[in-house]
C-alpha positions in Angstrom: 0.0 0.0 0.0 1.3 3.5 -0.9 -0.1 6.5 1.0 -0.1 10.1 -0.1 -0.6 13.3 1.8 -3.0 16.2 0.9 -0.6 17.5 -1.8 -0.1 14.0 -3.3 3.3 13.5 -1.8 4.2 9.8 -1.2 5.7 8.5 2.1 8.8 7.4 0.2 11.8 8.6 2.1 12.6 8.2 5.8 15.4 10.0 7.6 16.2 7.7 10.6 18.2 9.2 13.5 20.0 6.5 15.6 21.4 8.9 18.2 21.1 12.5 19.2 24.7 12.6 20.5 27.4 14.3 18.4 31.1 14.6 18.7 31.2 18.1 17.0 29.5 21.4 17.9 28.9 23.0 14.5 27.9 26.6 14.9 24.9 26.3 12.5 23.6 23.2 14.3 24.8 23.3 17.9 26.0 26.8 18.7 25.1 26.9 22.4 27.1 25.6 25.3 24.6 23.3 27.0 22.3 20.7 25.6 19.6 18.4 26.9 20.3 14.8 25.7 17.6 12.2 25.2 17.4 9.6 28.0 19.2 6.4 27.0 16.2 4.3 28.0 14.1 6.2 25.5 16.3 5.4 22.5 14.9 2.9 20.1 16.5 -0.5 20.0 17.6 -2.0 16.7 14.7 -4.5 17.0 12.2 -1.6 17.4 13.8 0.3 14.5 13.6 -2.8 12.4 9.8 -3.2 13.2 9.1 0.4 12.4 11.0 0.3 9.1 8.9 -2.7 8.1 5.8 -0.7 8.8 7.0 2.3 6.8 8.0 0.1 3.8 4.5 -1.4 3.9 3.2 2.1 3.3 5.5 2.8 0.3 8.8 3.9 1.9 11.7 2.7 -0.3 14.5 4.9 0.9 16.1 5.1 4.3 19.0 7.4 5.4 20.6 6.9 8.8 21.5 10.1 10.5 22.1 11.6 14.0 23.5 13.5 15.8 26.5 11.5 14.6 25.3 8.0 13.7 28.7 6.4 14.0 28.5 7.0 17.8 25.8 4.4 18.0 27.3 1.2 19.2 27.2 -1.8 16.8 25.7 0.3 14.0 26.8 -2.3 11.4 24.3 -4.7 13.0 21.4 -2.4 12.2 22.7 -1.9 8.7 22.8 -5.6 8.2 19.1 -5.8 9.2 18.1 -3.0 6.9 20.2 -4.0 3.9 18.4 -7.3 3.8 15.0 -5.7 3.2 13.9 -6.1 -0.4 11.5 -3.2 -0.1 14.3 -0.8 0.5 15.8 0.2 -2.9 18.0 2.9 -1.4 20.0 2.8 1.9 22.4 5.6 2.9 24.2 7.1 5.8 25.3 10.7 6.6 28.3 11.2 8.9 30.6 14.0 10.0 33.5 11.5 9.2 35.5 11.7 12.4 35.0 8.0 13.2 34.7 6.9 9.6 38.2 5.7 8.9 38.0 2.9 11.5 34.4 1.9 10.5 34.4 2.1 6.7 35.1 -1.6 6.2 32.5 -2.7 8.7 29.8 -0.4 7.1 30.5 -1.6 3.6 30.6 -5.3 4.8 27.2 -4.7 6.4 25.7 -3.8 3.0 25.7 0.0 3.1 25.8 1.1 -0.5 25.9 5.0 -0.2 27.5 7.4 2.2 27.6 11.1 2.6 30.3 13.0 4.6 29.5 16.5 6.0 32.5 18.7 5.3 32.2 22.5 5.4 35.8 23.6 5.0 39.2 22.3 4.0 41.0 24.8 6.2 42.1 23.4 9.6 41.6 26.7 11.5 38.2 27.3 9.9 37.2 23.8 10.8 38.1 24.3 14.4 36.2 27.6 14.5 33.1 26.0 12.9 33.0 22.8 14.9 35.0 23.7 18.1 37.1 20.6 17.5 40.5 20.2 15.8 39.5 17.1 13.8 39.8 18.0 10.1 42.6 15.4 9.6 40.3 12.6 10.9 37.5 13.7 8.6 39.7 13.9 5.5 41.2 10.5 6.4 37.7 9.0 6.7 36.6 10.5 3.4 39.7 9.1 1.7 39.0 5.7 3.0 35.3 5.9 1.9 36.3 6.9 -1.6 38.3 3.7 -2.0 35.9 1.3 -0.2 33.7 0.4 -3.1 30.6 2.3 -2.2 28.1 2.9 -5.0 28.1 6.6 -4.2 30.2 8.9 -2.0 29.0 12.5 -1.5 30.2 15.6 0.3 27.7 17.9 1.9 28.9 21.5 2.5 26.8 24.1 4.3 27.7 27.5 2.8 27.8 30.5 5.1 28.6 34.0 3.9 31.9 35.3 5.2 32.7 31.9 6.7 33.4 29.4 3.9 31.8 30.9 0.8 35.2 31.3 -0.8 35.7 27.6 -0.8 33.2 26.6 -3.5 35.8 25.8 -6.1 38.4 24.2 -3.7 35.6 21.9 -2.4 34.6 20.9 -5.9 38.3 20.2 -6.7 38.6 18.0 -3.6 35.5 16.1 -4.5 36.7 15.6 -8.1 40.0 14.1 -6.8 38.0 11.6 -4.7 35.3 11.0 -7.4 32.8 12.2 -4.8 29.9 14.4 -5.7 29.7 17.7 -3.8 26.4 19.1 -2.7 26.3 22.7 -1.5 23.6 23.5 1.1 22.1 26.9 1.7 22.3 27.9 5.4 18.9 27.0 6.9 17.0 28.6 9.8 16.0 25.3 11.5 16.5 23.7 14.9 19.6 24.9 16.7 20.6 27.6 14.2 20.0 30.2 16.9 22.4 32.7 15.3 21.0 32.3 11.8 20.5 35.5 9.7 19.3 35.8 6.2 22.4 38.0 5.6 24.5 34.9 6.1 22.8 32.9 3.4 24.5 32.4 0.1 21.7 31.7 -2.4 21.8 29.0 -5.1 21.9 31.8 -7.7 24.8 33.4 -6.0 26.7 30.1 -5.9 26.0 29.4 -9.6 27.2 32.8 -10.6 30.4 32.5 -8.7 31.1 29.0 -10.1 30.3 30.2 -13.6 32.8 33.0 -13.2 35.5 30.5 -12.1 34.8 27.6 -14.4 32.7 28.9 -17.3 29.2 27.7 -18.3 27.4 25.7 -15.7 24.7 23.5 -17.1 21.6 22.2 -15.2 21.1 18.4 -15.2 17.7 17.6 -16.7 16.2 15.1 -14.3 12.8 14.7 -12.6 13.3 13.4 -9.1 12.2 14.2 -5.5 15.8 14.5 -4.4 16.6 17.7 -2.5 19.5 18.8 -4.6 19.3 20.4 -8.0 22.3 19.0 -10.0 24.6 20.8 -12.4 27.6 20.1 -14.6 30.8 22.0 -15.1 32.4 22.3 -18.6 34.7 19.3 -17.8 31.7 17.1 -16.9 32.0 17.4 -13.1 28.6 17.0 -11.5 27.6 18.8 -8.3 24.4 19.7 -6.5 22.8 22.6 -4.6 20.2 22.2 -2.0 18.3 25.5 -1.9 15.7 25.0 0.8 16.1 28.6 2.1 15.6 30.7 -1.0 14.0 28.2 -3.5 12.1 25.6 -1.5 10.9 22.3 -3.0 8.2 21.6 -0.4 5.6 20.4 -3.0 7.9 17.6 -4.1 9.2 16.7 -0.7 8.6 13.0 0.2 10.8 13.0 3.3 9.9 12.4 6.9 12.1 12.0 10.0 12.1 9.6 12.9 14.1 10.7 15.9 16.3 8.3 17.9 13.6 8.0 20.6 10.8 7.3 18.1 9.2 10.7 17.5 8.1 11.1 13.8 8.2 14.5 12.1 6.6 15.1 8.7 8.6 18.4 8.1 12.0 19.6 9.1 10.3 22.8 10.3 7.5 21.1 12.2 7.1 22.1 15.8 5.4 18.8 16.8 5.8 15.1 16.0 4.0 11.8 16.5 5.3 9.5 19.2 5.7 6.0 17.8 7.8 4.6 20.6 5.0 4.7 23.2 2.4 2.7 21.3 5.1 0.3 20.0 6.3 -0.5 23.6 2.7 -0.6 24.8 2.2 -3.6 22.5 0.6 -2.0 19.4 1.0 -4.4 16.5 2.1 -3.7 12.9 -1.5 -3.1 11.7 -2.2 -0.5 14.4 1.1 1.3 13.7 0.4 1.1 10.0 -3.0 2.8 10.5 -1.5 5.5 12.8 1.2 6.4 10.4 -1.0 6.2 7.3 -3.7 8.4 8.8 -1.2 11.0 10.0 0.6 11.2 6.6 -2.7 11.5 4.7 -3.5 14.6 6.9 -0.1 16.2 6.1 0.0 19.5 4.3 3.3 20.8 5.7 5.2 23.3 3.6 7.6 24.6 6.2 10.3 26.1 4.0 7.7 27.8 1.8 6.0 29.3 4.8 9.3 30.6 6.1 10.2 32.1 2.7 6.9 34.1 2.7 7.1 35.0 6.4 7.2 38.7 7.2 9.5 37.9 10.2 12.6 36.0 8.8 14.6 36.2 11.9 15.9 33.0 13.7 13.1 30.4 13.9 13.5 29.1 17.5 14.9 31.1 20.5 17.5 29.4 22.8 15.1 29.3 25.7 12.6 27.2 23.7 15.3 24.8 22.6 16.3 24.2 26.2 12.8 23.2 27.1 12.1 21.3 23.9 15.1 19.3 22.8 13.2 17.6 20.0 13.4 20.9 18.1 17.2 20.6 17.9 18.6 19.5 14.5 21.0 17.0 16.2 17.9 15.4 17.8 15.6 15.1 14.8 18.2 14.4 12.2 19.1 16.4 9.1 
């Protein structure tokens, strides 16, 4: 059975957070000093995740991406990947990581059946990396990325959040680095979600601005003609190098968005901007069977009409979305809790 929401969007793509913990403190995601972590007893077990993924696939979900926090902090993660990789209903399985622990885990992840991996990397400069993340770990990330590029994955990508005056002069160097590794780079507009408590529209480098800069540097940039629900619009450089831009801030793609997010403690969000989610852990642990969970998820998705990024674009008040005080009281609003 395939379910659709009020705008005809399928429940096709699940972002699955396996932990809210992270070993970085990126300024656009976790800029404050103190955080409220989810109680460990509330975190879904691998068996519970396996059950919920089966329910989602029975409703048309074909793609799962493991996220965090930092997913490689979750103990025995390859065991979960082995469970998921065996599901014939899943046609796409991927993982996003900050790369710090990747070098030591690449072989196990690949052996478990992970076909695709994305590494978040916002700068190639050690001092900038330290300023952005509050950790001196760039060498570890680059080593992990190198290992991944040679591990036989079907796809390796690099995600780069572009912030004006911070790393917007590294568009070409990042593309060159990706080209050397045969990894596709995706530039992401700085978004006003979750813990971006210091976000400002003045800090956003738009897709059009990025394209103009890249055209000035490389020459003609050509759009890739494809019709997908993927978040990135893809382009080619004159030498054939392909890259993507995710422009949720200035040119939202809400009406094609087929993604939802499940937090590490089982709260399900239909939109990255949503203030509230549906608790799936409580009914699961109370004994609700697959049919009951299927009905709950299907009815909730059919009622969905979220267009969070579009609403923000047309908002008269485009200041930061969530104040610090609210985040301290409601940790599920944090990006590191609900997953990217």
